Structures are given as structure tokens and as C-alpha cells.
N, C-alpha and C positions, 0 to 999 in steps of 0.2 A: 839720555833724555834730551829731547830737542824742545826748547821753550821759545815761544815768541811773545813779546810784551808789547801790547798796543797801548799807546797813550796819545791823547789829543795833542799834547805838547803846545798848548796855547797860553794857558795861565802863566807858565814859566817865562814866556817871551813878552807878555803884556803887563805883568804885575811885579813890581820890585820885591814885595814881600815874599811872593812865591819863588821868584828867581833866587833870592838870597837863601832860601831853604833847600831848593833843588836847582842849583845853577846849571846842571847838565840835563835837567828834566827828571820828572818822577820815574820815567822808564829806566834812566841810568842808575838811579839809586836802587830800584828793584832788581835790575839786572846784576848789579854787583853782589847783592845779598843772595840771590838765587844761585849764582855761579859759585860763590864762596861756600854756601851751605849744602849744595847738592852736587857740585861738579858738572852741572848741566851745560850743554851748548846753548847759549842764549843769543837771540837777536831781537832787535827792536823795530817797531813799525809806528808811524805817526800819521795823523789825519791828513796833513798836506802832501804826503807822498802820493805818487801815482797808485791808484787802487788802495789808498791808505796803507801802503806797504804790505797789503794782504792779498797778493796775487794767488792764483790757484797753485802755482809752484811753491810759494811760501807755505800755504796752508797744508799742502800735501807733505811738506817736510817738517810739520809741527806736531809734536805729541801732546802739547798742552799750550793753550793760548791764555795769557793773562790780559784783562781788559780794564783800563781806567779811562773814564770819560766823564764830562760834567756839563760843559756849556754848548756843545755842538753835536748832540746826539742825532739831530735831524739831518746833519750834513753827511752822515755815513750812508754811502750808496746802498740801495736795496740789493744790488747784485752781490756786494760783499757780504751783506747780512745773510742772503741765501747760501752763499759759499760757506760761511761759518756754521750755519744751522746744519747743512748737509754733513759737514765734517764732524760735528758733535754727534749727530745721529749715527755716523759711521765709526765712531770710537774716539775721536779727538777730545781731550779734556778742555774745559773752559773754567777759568777762575775769574770771577767778577768782583771788582773791588769798589767799595764805597759808592759814589754817586753813579757808577755804571749800573746800578739797579734800574735806571731809566734808559739804559742803552737798548738799541734795537735788537741785538742778538739775545739779550737776557729776556726781554719782554716776549719776544717770539717764542723762545724755548719754554718760558713759564706759561704762556697763554693767558696772562693777566695784565693788569695795569702796572703792577709793581710800585704802587703809590705808598706813601708813608707821611708821617709828620716830621718836621725838622725845625731846628733853631740853632743859630750860631751865636753863642754867648760866652765863649772861653771857659766852658764848664768841664769838670772832671768826668771821665768815663771809667767805670770799673767793669772789667770783663770777667765773667765767671766761667770756669772750665766745667762743663757738664759731663764730659766723657774723657777723663784723663787717660784711658787706655786706647783711645782712637789714634791712628797714625798721624792725623793732622795736628794733634795736640801733644805729640811726643816732645818732651823737654819744656812744656809749659806748666807753670805752677797752678794751684787751685784758682787763683785769680791774679790779675795784674791791673794796674791803673795807668791811664794816660792823663796827665795833668790838665790838658786843654784839648778839647775836640768839639766838633759839630755834633749836636744831638740829633739822633734819629729816634722816632717814637712809633709805637704801634697805633693803628693796625698797619702791618706790612702786608700789602696785597699780593701774596704769592701762594702757590699751592702748599699744602702741608709738606714740609721737607721729609725726605727719606731719613735724614739724620740731622738732628738739632744738636750742635756741639758747644755753642757758647751763648750766653745771655748777658747783655749789657745793661748796666744801671747808670743813670746820669744824675748829676748833682741837682738838676731841677725836678727830679722825681720820676721821670719816664724810664721804661725798660724797653728792650728791643732784642729780637732774635738776630744775633750778630754774626753767627757762623753756622752755615747749613749746607747740606748737599742734596742733590737730586740726580737720579738716573734718567737720561733721555736717550732712547735707542741703545746704542752700544757705548755711549759716552757718559761722563760724569761732569756735572755742573756744580761748582762751589761758589757760594757767596760769602764774602768777608767784609764787614761793615766799615771799620776805621779807615781813615785816609784822606781827610779834608786837606786841600792843598795849602791852606795858610798855616798849618801846624806841622811840626817835624815828625809826624806819626811814622812814616816809613823809615826813619832812622832808629826807631825803637827796636831793641833786640828781640823782644817777644813777638812783635808784629812781623818782623823779618822772618823769624823762625816759622810762624804760622803760614805766611805766604809761600815760603819754600816747601814746607811740608804739604801744603795744599796742591802745589804744582806736581810734586811727586805722586801724591795720592790720585790725582785726576788724570795723570798722563795716560795716553792710549796704551791699552794692552793688545788691542786688535784694531785694524782699520778694515771695515767691511761695509761698503756702501749698499745697504739693502734698499735699493730703489726699484720700484716696479713690483708687480706681482705675477711672475711668469707661471704659465701652465706647465706642469711637470709630469714626466712619465712615471708610472708606478714602479716600485721596487719589486713587487710580487704581482702575480696574475690577478686581474680584476675582471668583473663580469662583462663589462661593455666598454672596452678600451677605445672604440671609435665613436662613441656617442657624441652627437653634435651638441655643443653647449648652447644655452638660450641666447647668449649675446650674438653668436655667429648666426644662429637661425633667424634672429630678428633682423640683423643687418642684411642677410641674403634676401629676405622677404621684401624689405623696403627697396632693394635695388632692382627687383623684378618689374 
């Protein structure tokens, strides 16, 4: 399995609190966990790299892309967003983490605003396992708690997920659909909520396990870019194989 982890890698360089938690960057912590737990080949990409580290060559060599972003969603080039969207529709997996719910690729693939409520108040999050037999939740208990996290609250403006796997409760009273999947074309999109940069969430063993399991679950089984709608020859005999289609007829008439 070939994994690419995209991280803005801005907070870690600009904020001492974040740097102390993730001295090598959030992407480095995730890369270590995914490599250790899955044996995958992992590479990282960051916002300030050329093409954000997500050239066509990199995307073509990626089975699943993990995406963490927060403060610079609008700085992601539309050309790269197009590239990611085409890859997902063609079979590449996408695992969207925490505030990347507002990332351009996720909003593009969901077709919604992906808006929600939020609050940062050092409160406890309890994550409930709704589907313990699901591969993403292998090795995860019925629930686990994070002592401090940013709150996300409903309504989460996304299409109804194909699979709802976890529900979060927060100390302030809100709940949130915190782990879900969608099929898009030949690809799988996973969203996993925890991961605010000022908390050590990605050092938590259960969070690491879910991220690694999600990468394995979403990884491409096929890469098939179904772009365009070609006219095709029949397999068996048809009544009028040379019939002129209406588009060709209309174009020819206009050119006369």
C-alpha cells in the first residue's frame, strides 16, 4: 500500500504549543503510526512544496491520500484539487482528517458546504463505536475518550454517509458524526473528526489505529479513470449500426 500524507505544515512552524506536540509536523506523527501499523510505503506532502507535493506523478503512485488542513484551505491550487478529485473518482482513496472538512477536495467530492459548529474549550470527547465489525474499527473498544479536544457539533453539512461508524459526545453536550465513509466513483472517502493541532490527539493509540485502518480500507483496489463518454460498438448485431446520432446531425446542419 502506497500512502501519501498531505499536511499544511504551518501551525507547527508558527506556534510553539503545536511545535512542542508535533516537532516534526503532524504528517510525521501520522506517517510513523501508519508505517508501524500497516507496513505501508508512506510519503509526505506539504503546502509550501511545489504543487503542494502532489504532482501528477505523486498522485499516480498513491493508493490512498490522507489530508490534514486548517488555516490555508484557499491556498490549495485548483489544479491540484482537480487532480485529487479525478484520482478519487478513478479509485484512489481519500482520508480526510479533522478541520480538513473545509478542504477544497472534500467539499468538491461532497458537493456541500461541509459546515458545522465548533468550540475550543479543552473539553472531553467520548467516541462511540457504532460498527465494531467494520474493518476501520478493528481493535477499537466500544468507546474511548480523549481528555481534551476541540468540539465539533451538528449539523454537519455533508450528504448522508454510506457508512456511519462513530458518534462523538462532548462535555458541553453536543454530538457529532465523527467517522463516516462515502463512495465516489471508484474511490472511497473517509472522514475522521479528531485531530485539533493544539492537543496530542494523533499520539493516542486508538486514533492512530483508526487512521491506519482507514488508510487500508480506502486504499485503491482499482485505478480506472472513467473520463468521457465514448460511443461504443455493439457486441452483437443491432438493427441500424450506421445510424447518425442527433448531435452529429445537428452539427453538420449548422456547418452547411
